[in-house]
TORVEXZA-276018 format. One record per residue (C-alpha): residue in three letters; x negated, y negated, z negated. Coordinates in steps of 0.5 Angstrom, whole numbers, plus 500, padded with zeros to 3 digits. Each point is the difference from the previous one (the first is absolute). Layout:
// residues N
REC   rest     X     Y     Z
REC    ALA     X     Y     Z
...
// end
This chain:
// residues 663
REC   rest     X     Y     Z
REC    MET   239   298   244
REC    ILE   504   501   507
REC    ASP   506   502   502
REC    ILE   500   505   506
REC    ARG   507   500   503
REC    SER   498   501   508
REC    PHE   495   502   505
REC    ARG   498   492   500
REC    ASP   498   501   492
REC    LEU   496   506   502
REC    LEU   496   496   505
REC    ARG   500   494   495
REC    LEU   497   505   495
REC    PHE   494   502   506
REC    TYR   499   492   501
REC    ILE   499   499   493
REC    PHE   495   505   498
REC    ARG   497   500   507
REC    ARG   493   499   498
REC    GLU   500   506   495
REC    PHE   503   504   506
REC    LEU   494   498   505
REC    ILE   495   501   495
REC    ALA   503   507   498
REC    PHE   501   501   508
REC    GLY   493   498   501
REC    LEU   496   504   495
REC    THR   504   506   502
REC    VAL   498   500   507
REC    VAL   493   498   498
REC    LEU   500   506   496
REC    ALA   502   505   505
REC    VAL   496   497   505
REC    GLY   494   501   496
REC    ILE   502   507   498
REC    ALA   500   501   507
REC    PHE   494   498   502
REC    LEU   495   500   494
REC    MET   503   506   496
REC    PRO   495   506   501
REC    PRO   503   505   504
REC    ARG   502   507   496
REC    TYR   500   507   504
REC    ALA   503   506   498
REC    SER   498   507   500
REC    GLU   505   506   499
REC    ALA   500   507   498
REC    ARG   505   506   498
REC    LEU   499   505   496
REC    LEU   505   506   499
REC    VAL   501   503   494
REC    LYS   502   508   500
REC    PRO   503   504   495
REC    GLY   495   503   496
REC    ARG   497   501   493
REC    GLU   498   493   499
REC    ASN   506   496   501
REC    LEU   506   504   498
REC    THR   505   497   495
REC    VAL   499   506   495
REC    PRO   492   503   500
REC    LEU   500   507   502
REC    ASP   496   502   493
REC    ALA   506   497   496
REC    GLY   505   505   502
REC    ASP   495   506   497
REC    ARG   503   498   493
REC    GLN   506   496   500
REC    THR   502   497   493
REC    MET   506   496   503
REC    LEU   504   500   506
REC    ALA   497   496   506
REC    PRO   504   493   501
REC    VAL   505   499   505
REC    SER   498   493   502
REC    GLN   495   500   506
REC    ARG   494   496   501
REC    ASP   496   497   506
REC    PRO   493   504   500
REC    ILE   498   495   505
REC    ILE   500   494   495
REC    ASP   494   504   496
REC    GLU   496   500   506
REC    GLU   501   493   502
REC    LYS   498   499   492
REC    MET   494   504   501
REC    LEU   498   497   507
REC    THR   501   493   497
REC    GLY   497   501   493
REC    ARG   493   497   498
REC    PRO   496   506   501
REC    VAL   501   500   507
REC    ILE   500   492   501
REC    ASN   493   499   496
REC    GLN   497   506   504
REC    VAL   502   496   506
REC    ALA   498   494   498
REC    ARG   493   502   498
REC    LEU   499   504   507
REC    TYR   502   493   503
REC    MET   495   496   496
REC    ASP   495   505   502
REC    GLU   502   500   507
REC    MET   500   492   501
REC    ALA   493   500   496
REC    ARG   497   504   506
REC    GLN   504   496   505
REC    PRO   495   495   505
REC    PRO   501   493   499
REC    PRO   506   497   505
REC    GLN   498   498   507
REC    GLY   502   494   503
REC    LEU   501   493   498
REC    TRP   507   500   498
REC    LYS   500   506   496
REC    GLN   494   497   497
REC    ILE   504   494   498
REC    LYS   505   504   498
REC    ALA   496   504   496
REC    GLN   496   494   496
REC    VAL   507   497   499
REC    GLY   502   507   497
REC    GLN   494   500   495
REC    ALA   501   493   498
REC    ALA   507   501   498
REC    LEU   498   507   497
REC    ALA   495   496   496
REC    THR   505   494   498
REC    LEU   505   506   498
REC    ASP   494   503   496
REC    GLY   499   493   496
REC    LEU   507   499   499
REC    ARG   501   507   497
REC    TRP   493   499   496
REC    VAL   503   494   497
REC    THR   507   503   498
REC    THR   496   506   497
REC    LYS   496   496   496
REC    LEU   506   496   498
REC    GLY   504   506   498
REC    LEU   505   499   505
REC    THR   499   507   504
REC    GLU   495   506   499
REC    ALA   494   502   503
REC    ARG   501   505   506
REC    PRO   495   503   504
REC    PRO   500   499   508
REC    GLU   502   507   501
REC    GLU   507   499   496
REC    ARG   501   494   503
REC    LEU   499   503   507
REC    ALA   505   506   497
REC    ALA   505   495   498
REC    LYS   500   497   507
REC    LEU   500   507   504
REC    GLU   506   502   496
REC    ASP   504   494   502
REC    ARG   498   501   507
REC    PHE   502   507   500
REC    GLN   507   503   500
REC    ALA   503   507   500
REC    SER   507   502   501
REC    HIS   505   505   502
REC    GLY   507   501   503
REC    PRO   506   503   495
REC    GLY   499   507   501
REC    SER   494   500   504
REC    ASN   494   504   499
REC    VAL   495   495   504
REC    MET   496   495   496
REC    GLU   499   493   505
REC    LEU   494   497   498
REC    ARG   498   493   502
REC    PHE   494   495   499
REC    VAL   499   493   502
REC    TRP   493   497   501
REC    ASP   497   494   504
REC    ASP   496   505   504
REC    PRO   504   506   504
REC    LEU   494   504   500
REC    VAL   498   499   493
REC    ALA   508   501   498
REC    GLN   499   507   504
REC    ARG   494   502   496
REC    ILE   503   498   494
REC    MET   506   504   501
REC    GLN   496   506   502
REC    THR   496   500   494
REC    TRP   506   499   496
REC    VAL   503   506   502
REC    LYS   494   504   500
REC    VAL   498   498   492
REC    TYR   508   501   499
REC    LEU   499   507   502
REC    ASP   494   502   497
REC    GLU   502   497   493
REC    ARG   507   504   501
REC    THR   496   506   501
REC    ALA   495   499   494
REC    VAL   506   498   495
REC    LEU   505   505   502
REC    GLY   494   505   502
REC    ARG   501   504   493
REC    LYS   493   503   501
REC    GLY   500   502   492
REC    LEU   506   504   501
REC    VAL   497   506   502
REC    THR   495   500   494
REC    PHE   506   498   495
REC    TYR   505   505   502
REC    GLU   494   506   500
REC    GLY   499   497   493
REC    LYS   507   500   498
REC    VAL   501   508   503
REC    ARG   494   502   495
REC    ASP   503   496   494
REC    ALA   507   504   502
REC    ASP   496   507   500
REC    GLN   497   498   493
REC    GLN   506   498   498
REC    ILE   504   506   502
REC    GLU   495   505   497
REC    SER   500   497   493
REC    SER   507   500   500
REC    LYS   500   507   502
REC    ALA   495   502   495
REC    LEU   504   496   495
REC    TRP   507   503   502
REC    ARG   497   507   500
REC    ALA   497   499   493
REC    ARG   507   498   498
REC    LEU   504   506   503
REC    GLU   495   505   497
REC    LYS   501   497   493
REC    ILE   508   501   501
REC    GLN   499   507   504
REC    GLY   504   498   506
REC    VAL   500   498   507
REC    SER   504   494   499
REC    ALA   503   496   494
REC    SER   507   501   503
REC    GLU   499   507   501
REC    ARG   497   502   493
REC    LEU   505   496   497
REC    GLU   506   503   503
REC    ALA   497   507   499
REC    LEU   499   498   492
REC    THR   507   497   500
REC    LYS   503   506   503
REC    ARG   496   505   495
REC    VAL   502   496   494
REC    ASN   507   500   502
REC    GLU   500   508   501
REC    LEU   497   501   493
REC    ARG   505   495   497
REC    THR   505   504   503
REC    ARG   498   507   498
REC    ARG   498   497   493
REC    ALA   507   497   499
REC    GLU   503   507   502
REC    ILE   495   503   495
REC    LEU   502   496   495
REC    ALA   507   501   501
REC    GLU   499   508   500
REC    LYS   496   499   494
REC    ASP   505   496   496
REC    ALA   505   505   502
REC    THR   496   506   498
REC    GLU   499   496   493
REC    GLN   507   500   499
REC    GLY   501   507   502
REC    LEU   495   502   495
REC    ASN   503   496   495
REC    TYR   507   503   501
REC    ALA   498   507   500
REC    SER   496   499   494
REC    GLY   506   497   496
REC    ARG   504   506   503
REC    ALA   495   505   498
REC    LYS   500   498   493
REC    THR   508   502   499
REC    LEU   499   507   503
REC    PRO   499   506   496
REC    ARG   493   503   501
REC    GLU   504   508   500
REC    VAL   506   502   502
REC    VAL   504   507   498
REC    SER   501   504   506
REC    GLU   504   506   496
REC    ARG   504   499   493
REC    GLU   505   505   496
REC    VAL   505   497   496
REC    GLY   506   503   496
REC    TYR   505   499   493
REC    GLY   497   501   494
REC    PRO   503   505   495
REC    THR   501   496   494
REC    TRP   504   495   505
REC    LEU   504   506   503
REC    ALA   502   503   494
REC    LEU   502   493   497
REC    SER   504   499   506
REC    ASN   503   507   500
REC    GLN   502   498   493
REC    LEU   503   493   502
REC    ASN   504   503   505
REC    GLU   503   505   496
REC    LEU   502   495   494
REC    LYS   503   496   506
REC    ARG   504   506   502
REC    GLN   502   501   493
REC    ARG   502   493   499
REC    ALA   504   501   506
REC    ASP   504   506   497
REC    ALA   501   497   494
REC    LEU   503   494   503
REC    ARG   505   504   503
REC    VAL   502   502   493
REC    TYR   498   494   496
REC    LYS   500   492   500
REC    GLU   494   496   501
REC    THR   500   498   493
REC    ALA   500   507   497
REC    PRO   494   502   496
REC    THR   499   506   505
REC    VAL   499   495   506
REC    LEU   497   495   496
REC    THR   495   505   497
REC    LEU   499   503   508
REC    ASN   499   492   502
REC    GLU   494   499   495
REC    SER   497   507   502
REC    ILE   500   498   507
REC    ALA   497   493   499
REC    THR   495   503   496
REC    LEU   498   505   505
REC    GLU   500   495   505
REC    LYS   495   496   497
REC    GLN   496   506   499
REC    VAL   501   501   507
REC    GLN   497   493   502
REC    ALA   494   501   496
REC    GLU   498   506   503
REC    GLU   496   500   506
REC    ARG   504   503   506
REC    ASN   495   502   505
REC    VAL   494   504   499
REC    GLN   494   501   505
REC    ARG   498   507   500
REC    SER   494   499   506
REC    GLU   497   494   504
REC    ARG   495   499   506
REC    ARG   496   494   501
REC    THR   496   497   506
REC    PRO   496   494   502
REC    ASN   505   494   503
REC    GLU   499   500   508
REC    LEU   502   493   501
REC    GLY   495   497   495
REC    THR   495   504   503
REC    THR   502   497   507
REC    LEU   500   493   497
REC    GLU   493   501   497
REC    ARG   497   503   507
REC    ASN   504   494   504
REC    GLN   497   495   494
REC    LEU   493   503   502
REC    GLU   500   499   507
REC    LYS   503   493   499
REC    SER   494   498   496
REC    VAL   495   503   505
REC    ARG   504   496   505
REC    LEU   500   494   496
REC    ARG   492   500   499
REC    GLU   499   501   507
REC    LEU   505   494   501
REC    ILE   496   496   495
REC    THR   494   502   503
REC    PHE   502   498   507
REC    SER   503   493   498
REC    SER   493   498   497
REC    VAL   496   502   506
REC    TYR   505   496   504
REC    ASP   499   494   495
REC    LYS   493   501   501
REC    GLU   500   500   508
REC    ILE   505   494   500
REC    GLY   496   496   496
REC    GLU   494   502   504
REC    LEU   504   498   507
REC    GLU   502   494   497
REC    ALA   493   498   498
REC    ALA   498   502   507
REC    ARG   506   496   503
REC    ARG   498   494   496
REC    GLN   493   500   502
REC    VAL   503   500   507
REC    LEU   504   494   499
REC    GLU   495   496   497
REC    SER   495   502   506
REC    GLU   506   499   505
REC    PRO   499   492   501
REC    GLU   492   501   501
REC    LEU   502   506   505
REC    ALA   505   496   504
REC    ARG   495   494   500
REC    LEU   494   505   502
REC    GLU   505   503   506
REC    GLN   502   493   502
REC    ALA   493   497   500
REC    LEU   498   506   504
REC    ALA   506   499   505
REC    VAL   498   493   501
REC    ALA   493   501   501
REC    GLU   501   506   505
REC    LYS   505   495   503
REC    SER   495   494   500
REC    ARG   495   505   503
REC    VAL   504   501   506
REC    LEU   501   493   501
REC    TYR   493   498   499
REC    LEU   498   505   505
REC    ASP   505   498   505
REC    SER   498   492   499
REC    LEU   493   503   500
REC    GLU   501   503   507
REC    LYS   504   493   502
REC    ALA   494   496   498
REC    ARG   495   504   504
REC    ILE   504   499   506
REC    ASP   500   492   498
REC    GLN   493   501   499
REC    ALA   499   503   507
REC    LEU   505   495   503
REC    ASP   496   494   497
REC    GLU   493   503   502
REC    ASN   502   500   507
REC    ARG   504   493   499
REC    ILE   507   502   502
REC    ASN   505   496   497
REC    ASN   507   498   501
REC    ILE   499   493   503
REC    ALA   499   500   508
REC    GLN   498   494   503
REC    ILE   505   499   506
REC    GLU   497   493   503
REC    GLN   493   498   499
REC    ALA   498   493   498
REC    THR   502   496   506
REC    PHE   496   494   503
REC    ASN   505   494   502
REC    PRO   497   494   503
REC    ALA   506   496   499
REC    ARG   501   496   494
REC    VAL   506   501   496
REC    SER   499   493   496
REC    PRO   501   494   501
REC    LYS   505   500   506
REC    SER   497   494   503
REC    LEU   505   500   506
REC    LEU   506   501   495
REC    LEU   497   495   495
REC    LEU   500   495   505
REC    ALA   507   501   503
REC    LEU   503   500   493
REC    ALA   496   494   498
REC    ALA   505   495   502
REC    PRO   506   504   497
REC    ALA   497   501   494
REC    GLY   498   493   499
REC    LEU   507   498   501
REC    MET   503   505   495
REC    VAL   495   498   495
REC    GLY   501   493   501
REC    LEU   508   501   499
REC    LEU   498   504   494
REC    VAL   496   494   497
REC    ILE   506   495   502
REC    TYR   505   505   496
REC    LEU   495   500   494
REC    ARG   499   493   501
REC    SER   507   498   500
REC    LEU   501   504   494
REC    THR   495   497   496
REC    ASP   502   493   502
REC    GLN   503   495   495
REC    ARG   501   494   504
REC    ILE   506   497   502
REC    HIS   501   499   507
REC    ASP   507   498   501
REC    GLY   507   499   496
REC    GLY   502   508   501
REC    ARG   502   503   493
REC    VAL   498   494   496
REC    GLU   507   499   497
REC    GLN   500   508   499
REC    ARG   493   500   497
REC    PHE   500   493   496
REC    GLY   507   499   498
REC    VAL   500   493   503
REC    PRO   504   497   506
REC    LEU   495   499   506
REC    TRP   502   493   503
REC    SER   496   500   506
REC    THR   494   502   504
REC    ILE   496   495   503
REC    LYS   496   501   506
REC    ASP   492   499   500
REC    ILE   500   494   505
REC    GLY   492   499   500
REC    GLY   498   494   503
REC    GLY   506   499   505
REC    SER   506   495   500
REC    ALA   505   502   495
REC    GLY   505   496   504
REC    GLU   500   505   506
REC    ASP   501   506   496
REC    ASN   507   502   499
REC    GLU   499   506   496
REC    PHE   496   495   495
REC    HIS   506   495   500
REC    ALA   505   506   499
REC    SER   496   502   494
REC    LEU   500   493   497
REC    TYR   507   500   501
REC    ARG   501   506   496
REC    ILE   497   497   494
REC    TYR   505   494   501
REC    GLY   506   505   500
REC    MET   498   503   494
REC    LEU   500   493   496
REC    PRO   506   498   496
REC    LEU   501   493   503
REC    ASP   507   499   497
REC    ARG   496   500   493
REC    ALA   495   495   503
REC    ALA   505   495   502
REC    GLU   504   500   493
REC    GLN   494   501   495
REC    GLY   493   500   505
REC    LEU   496   506   501
REC    THR   493   502   498
REC    VAL   497   505   503
REC    GLY   493   503   498
REC    LEU   495   504   505
REC    THR   495   504   497
REC    SER   495   505   502
REC    SER   496   505   496
REC    ARG   493   498   503
REC    PRO   498   493   503
REC    LYS   501   499   508
REC    GLU   505   504   501
REC    GLY   504   495   504
REC    VAL   504   496   494
REC    SER   498   493   503
REC    PHE   502   502   507
REC    ILE   507   503   498
REC    ALA   501   494   496
REC    LEU   498   495   506
REC    ARG   504   504   505
REC    LEU   506   500   496
REC    ARG   500   493   498
REC    THR   500   498   507
REC    LEU   506   505   502
REC    LEU   504   497   494
REC    GLN   499   493   502
REC    ALA   502   502   507
REC    GLN   506   502   497
REC    GLY   502   493   496
REC    LEU   498   502   493
REC    THR   495   496   496
REC    VAL   494   505   498
REC    ARG   495   498   495
REC    LEU   493   504   500
REC    ASN   497   501   493
REC    VAL   501   495   495
REC    ALA   496   493   500
REC    GLU   498   495   495
REC    GLY   506   497   497
REC    GLN   505   504   504
REC    PRO   505   504   496
REC    GLU   498   508   499
REC    ARG   507   503   502
REC    ALA   504   499   507
REC    GLN   505   495   500
REC    PRO   507   501   503
REC    GLY   500   501   507
REC    GLU   492   501   500
REC    VAL   496   506   501
REC    LEU   493   500   496
REC    LEU   495   505   503
REC    LEU   495   502   494
REC    GLU   493   503   502
REC    ALA   498   505   495
REC    ALA   494   504   504
REC    GLY   495   505   496
REC    LEU   505   502   495
REC    LEU   494   504   497
REC    SER   495   495   500
REC    ASN   504   493   500
REC    ARG   502   498   493
REC    ASP   505   494   503
REC    ALA   504   506   504
REC    PHE   504   502   494
REC    VAL   502   493   498
REC    ARG   502   498   507
REC    LEU   504   507   500
REC    SER   503   498   493
REC    ARG   504   494   503
REC    SER   502   504   507
REC    ASP   507   503   501
REC    LEU   498   505   505
REC    ILE   493   504   500
REC    VAL   498   503   506
REC    LEU   493   504   501
REC    VAL   496   499   506
REC    VAL   497   506   502
REC    GLU   494   500   506
REC    ALA   501   506   504
REC    ARG   494   505   501
REC    ALA   497   496   494
REC    SER   504   501   494
REC    THR   500   507   498
REC    VAL   506   504   496
REC    PRO   497   500   493
REC    VAL   498   493   500
REC    VAL   508   498   502
REC    GLU   502   504   495
REC    ASN   496   497   495
REC    ALA   502   493   502
REC    LEU   507   502   500
REC    GLY   500   503   493
REC    ILE   496   493   498
REC    LEU   506   496   503
REC    ARG   505   505   497
REC    THR   497   499   493
REC    ALA   499   493   500
REC    PHE   507   498   503
REC    HIS   504   506   500
REC    LYS   501   499   508
REC    VAL   497   500   507
REC    ASP   505   498   505
REC    GLY   497   502   506
REC    VAL   493   502   504
REC    ILE   498   497   507
REC    ILE   495   504   504
REC    ASN   495   495   503
REC    ARG   495   501   506
REC    ARG   504   506   502
REC    ARG   497   503   507
REC    PHE   502   505   505
REC    GLU   493   503   502
REC    VAL   503   503   506
REC    PRO   498   496   506
REC    PRO   505   497   504
REC    HIS   498   503   507
REC    VAL   500   507   496
REC    LEU   508   499   498
REC    ARG   501   497   507
REC    TRP   497   507   503
REC    LEU   505   504   495
REC    GLN   506   496   502
REC    ARG   499   502   507
// end
């Protein structure tokens, strides 16, 4: 725990962890130099392939547009990524690994002492790795892999394929420990990729596939047409819709005419019924000539009656109404009138009878209407029969319509499929011709290069950056070490961290003389200033000096403090001897040593008699957890801790460095 307040504190931090800094700096520099001189060089071979737009790298294949079941997606996809995946795929890498192993097996042994030594060392390293791999495989930690797969994984790690945004050029890069071998592997890689790409995307079976599909489409069309013709012959039409329309039209016409006939039939029947009723009321014959006159009896009686009425009128001129003559005449008139009324007035002399012309006409009309009614009944029955036949035929057409529609749709789909298959067959024949002539949309615009200049390690750059890198690593180690350091180096943040007043920080004087060090005496005088001397003069003062561990300087501070207090004219007693009082007397200061709080049993007894308890902490030795534990024990036992003294505090920066900074 160190308080960073200025550049000098940072410099002090450097000197505190100087050993760790030097170790990290040295290791970094040694590692950089070792990499620069001992790491095997790496050489790169580069090539570039141009991906031209074509059938094999379109975002949507050409064949997908023949039968579009959905709209093409709007988002664009980079087709170069697919080429890179094929280029770095396992089939290509495995073939390159096999070819490389076959070629290395045919290579002669290396010439030259240094090359032979390197070859022997490499073989020994490979044997060691094989042994370790065998052991891990037997233990079940790894899986057994053939040498070809291990070499393929190594080649995959050394190979890179990339392209810029929006660019159609694939940039290939292969790194190996020999520039010539790197060039040859790159050439082999590109050749294997082109061959594998042609073999995979060649579509050699497409011609046979599409020819078979065309034949299947022809057979499907023929069978669909045969079923379609049989269905049309069954319904006696050229199509279901046309036949259904014709039948519906004919049925509608017949129903209209049948309705008219039924209306006419009803009207005829009503007319016949009415004529029959009227004919019954008409006479069969009529009189054309008749001679009628008065009867002779009636005429004689009428003359007599008229004569009597004349006589009565003459008598009334002479007689009254009540006269016997008049009464006799009245009686005669009444009797004669009764006779006249009883006698038939008219008498038929001759009569001529003829047939009734109205009845004859009605009978003729009835006969005509009866004939017409029979015709209407016949027409109605014929129409009903024809309507029934037409409705049966229409039901048959309606039953056959779904099958005919399905056959028509299947026929249309089959014909469309045949056209599409023929188009695709032509494309497949073109693709087959292109594949046979090894024409594709990948052009090698840059052959595999031979680059004798190493790409790694950059020895000069490593040597130039060794010291700066070591410095950065060392500073990082200092920073990390300072974060994990729990030691107490000075009195900064002690009071904030532990909640106990800091009495003084005593400088580490080492083996020198304390009398010549003013800073040391100043720290002791600070302790002297913290003592309540008024209480010592009145009641006596007992000060207990304790520490969490032994040998933290409790005795040293007690002796130096006694000397200082005696020089000030105070009576000072160090510890309690036999026969002496256990507490300080008025005007006396008693210093009790209680070092080793965690291991000394007498420490708690001595501290229980103390008026002031002061914890002594050794700088650069005591840690924060230990001090917190000691303070917790003291607070639990005595409910107080009056102060903390930091002993052996050292300022690690050399004096000459401080003097140089002060210039």
